[in-house]
Steps between C-alpha positions, in 0.01 A plus 500: 500500500241456760618797716500719181142404420405572868674848490315583168179410670580710797608805295202458262234471768611608833688820418217642287270445790751670736522791272116539434379406846279215604204456732487260809209418733605511874305264732524392858638152526241392763177629344589574133338839515651821351755694710399860395776665708805309341771719355819396302834651623801519295865438585550859594204507724263681263138401463461364130127401495199464727219245483134620431189380689507177305867428600617554143845680476616638168880475506708752302803396295744340728826489302793492738274389792454117469349491859258734672348468861119481547386636827154547668392572860446178694695291240850374472717683237556278202744503227344517148727348228460528129408131455172594676397734234131460409435267794293542818734605790420390861574705813510333833334660803730610769491708810224754574322726268455795734453773250207396293293742295158578664200677365237502766656760730448797247355356184826525338815287486731550806791319653375311803809623701387861436144462628428601869195288525538136543419311187528118456519360158380136421640423149380222269786301630358520850151402372609207318721369787225547761265309256191569699142374390358855505597869550404508873721205578789654290488826720484292819802295397700808408555574869414861448138504598243294711211369302168427659263238365131428555468237234717310258444743210622813671785683661486837680850676533584681811769778484620688802170437690278603206284263292217482229378853388802664686753340258484593133515237241640616156548327175694660224446845653108454539359480840285187573347633815143594421200635674403192696847400629411415861705553824502139612676240298517506121565215254537728196872443466387152377391661160866590416672212329850470622601308185453812298670735757857602392584670830328592813588826699400534872496855597501506878312793676286785390503557132208740446708760329559277191190268529233692689231338736543163663884498501541531880698184581662479148450409132541147346560587136510216252667559153439270207762473235484703190515307156844523359583633151728305271869616512592743230551339163326179607169366367198354707616364842288242685562372857307400796466247784292215629465406859335227700486451881344262744498511882375253757358713792310720267402207264608748226529474123611811321576544135642814346616615164607834363654587157599827323564616152725790434559693177676819420222734626240278660490215742236283685492309818234232592485334839252222603501337857255234621510369858285252702548467864331238721439500868795627696670251727604651821797383722446191701750581784312717765624661823401276803324798657255526211452146370169592317602842357395530130361153451223471238266263682197525291348563158147599390350288239156542333326168500138431394407869532658539853827622629697225677813557712742221433844438670818566298705185460817715482481785747807664337348536180317842489194393297372756245822715491576417136424723209594554123628802329581619143716805424559657151704788374557645162734788435588665171784741470541740206787746452444699181824698573786505748312779691148366536358171593162364585395202727153327498473306822204242545474297811231251605468294821227279625449232763249226560292506830726578799366357822545717802657243727512704815122557488433130421705401815285716723260318760179613656362291790756236420402471140615662171355840455511488117425215258644718223713824489699570183614771273380479145744539222740796557550683175758763409521676165747761390522671167756774494703707238822661587694747282866593576671789330841643515417865480828676600328845488449760769406342836452149348748251397288196498121452565290195579127506461265218591134454440333200653162322557457240765210284591490294823222249578455322846216323667425350844266202563409361828237250641448417877487151590164330424371813311371476151584850432838593332584874548663634197671845467657634188737789454634659190751792483599680183816725522601756235850644560741731338852610616779683361854507633753761365882469539757762485875464584671837567854579620356558850230227538333211351118568513174319435161670504149409387140459536244228532119450502297181602137446503336199665135385452353236730210274423354275782217249475385235738221223537438189685457184279300213617711178425183274477249705310715759328300791637676830571435776751666830568766542768721773632780595236854551622519852351230753407266338239425844358865545385816653630812656344844627608732720302850643566719750341869601588807691396841415653871600455809324618866587484831310537802727552870404549645769708847350445639151463402418859173677572174442339154650564169376396178719536140480376152646547152404397160656500209245476123551453264214588122504457254224597117464438271238630113490508295312760150578369416120506464426884305178487718325766656801690341837546836695499482841646639646174395476134837551338865562578696762328863550590767720346851495648822692406823355642858605475788262562871549471840339568852597561792255482877563550764230411861507584754287323828568662666218297403184302467307825256724693152636458305686758160647399210677683143553392202711613175404309131540544219291345122513480213277428151644401205286598366286229166350425571201708584715797191737509211285351574130569263264671707207608451222769806343659620302798709630783633355817553627859820428692369173617449392140121515500375570142219740444332636190542870400329722249701797345271776385575808292651819638440814300726718731825296437811727420831435332782336708859631486845369577823676600814285482874549587739233368863446542716250296867393568676286255859376519708276268822321629686465183314293252429221746255640750210731471277620799214736511239598744200735502310669782162667451239672698144568362233718651149450388249784524137419478575127439195318379391216720204312630297608804184367661196709413116509498218492241177665585625519855575135543846332499368157365295434194373190321679441170495182286402226752648637823526805732823685463687795650483820300840654418629783269822630360609817681797734502700397805693772691857401411717198475884434469711228339869453573704237316847372412635293209858352474652292243846362431671322212814312525698368201698207665667397186436563128222230506385507862285787632299561814207740526271584800224756573294594801201730543328630821198729526303639795175704457250653744189716492543819697133550629343691779466170698869428479725290258335216318655248249475602140385233259700357208823515701710198419711312737882496471581307176804418279690249310855385446648320188818324423561504112719305269533640152689292246532533117173332426381403859325722764410368839356658814425383853275737675348547841183717536382608842224696679467614851213476741189721462382500853138550617559839644628644165184404305256773399152361603291728275747502218593233233754285709265209482549359853236244437744315276790494748554291809384598849843675559518671160711393193795283597838552354642272224784414271532295188800341324509529122716386217514594120724364234493604132714371205533613147583288191642692202321822426145370467412280798473579877375256774422562863427299810403651832385371833315763718418440870717203510410428875129514400421745777141631561478876508298799395606840397373758732135605445453219252199275490663217321810299605817520286625218280657199664793316343485601138710347204515716191618391161518721193653496145548804288599515125625806343518552123 
């Protein structure tokens, strides 16, 4: 009797479901996130259904097929039985996902394997596993780039020997580089909350065809997730996650929550992250040759109206390096029809005061040079509207139009030791942008073309504040007080053509117009020999790539590409004091003055990539590149009113200007290997080397921003609900003779021999419970080694224990 009852239940419930179809949600077993590329394969090998961006798969009637196979790149194929109807299905990661979809190369979706230019994808799984306290540390721990730091709240990525305003930062297709991005070291990547980033694409090498000015060394493109609509036939769907992390060396406390609501035509996503980081603890194990390197021996304390220099009880605690940060994001997605959608994207990031640790460590006559030197709150605001439409008419299949407004605020505050005057400089940049990308797929090529316009308005103010009386007096502003602006307009076209099943050609061209205007009618502090700067530049850039795929195990590609960077407001009009060192390590003050004659700089690059897979167990790739810089912008000693040294602030300094150097060249090599030892054990290793020189009339000189050799190797264990990694990170020597003295290599923060080589041992372990909870424990720099990343003015973290818990609902 019981078996008859069970049979009736089966026939009454399961068979109708099989006939009418059911929906499933496909999630990864380790992270519980949607697997958007999953497909269901029937017994005959036919594809029966595919998952959408939310991992939801609507299965057709399955009468006669009690079992189907679920498959997705990078996951084990899993059998799906009828008794899982209506449930969440988990896929377990396996092997290598070597053919991801990338967007940054041509602003349209492409298979990574078919792109000639090297693109590295860091997905949310990578971000959550690295579990870094801020975005700069996340990029550093990825092993793909080197990240310079001048203070705790910062991080300046270096790609192929380019840094700062020679690398383009992009969020959701909107450029973050604005008119006062400087050429030294930048901390602006800090304003991008990694917790709200769904994927990061690192586009290596010139990308000016698609992105315009500044993309000389590459592009770092952050993509935030799009709110997900409810599956067809379902009501309001609510999901989200909460996350908490603490770490010892950073003295960090981070809280994050995000949640989204999805209906049939609209969806919202809200993200909130709050972080508080204390004084960074550097490693205690130093090299015997440099026993004092990096020690924080003192602190300046204001007592009874005077500055007192007191000893630091813990010399490995880098006093004043802590900071706080809040990041908010709100996205609203509306899809009135299957052909049109609208996205409202609001992002806001702000920090507390961020001490410039490297400046606070500088000495003059054996005593601290500064009592205070800090950045005020760094604020970034973004408001953007994006419309996407499936047109399918004429020369347009799909169009994406984005209109954006951005506001950036930053300030610098410094006070010399025993001075009562605090210098305060404030900058505000407002950026209005518009870009349109049109896509067309034809029998002979996939194309994208478009146009973009950006306008930057810069406001600069400055005064000195008497900390005892509250009086104020005027001081030199960093940028022209009379106002300055910069605009750009461009059109571009890019095509991706498959000649046959083995040969693929990529080609693109761009025309860019840049205009800059700055007025110097106020000359209270410097009688500049010009009243205004008006520049207009037209630049053309192009690329040509060829990819050969002889079979599924080989890829060979070559790329020729050009890039350009038009001088910005910071280049031509900045008044800026700094500190440089000679080859003996003697520090001296310098003052950089405006140069109205500055011209654009150009790059021309040749790149070759070879990839080889040995079955499904081993994948190896290597890339060679050569870059030629024409008119590279760099620093050179100069004069003002016929003298090479002037009095500025409270000291006499050397006068310098940014100039167009003759030429320079960069040669580099990247190699990586992945070995699947067993189904659960995996080995990964990567290595990068870069060499750069200035080709001047006086012979070859080192080019600044060139990193030493670096890389990392990892041993992975991936179980059903456990993921573990043991990783070694390493850097080679940056010897004294390879420093650029006039550039931004910061010899004054290195040893008398340059920056020593180093390595660290690191381990991470994560575990999931059910479909809701994930916990992680990590120990970085296990040996507590003391080291600095090249050109950094603050030492890296010592032994760092990280604990985090994530809840998904």
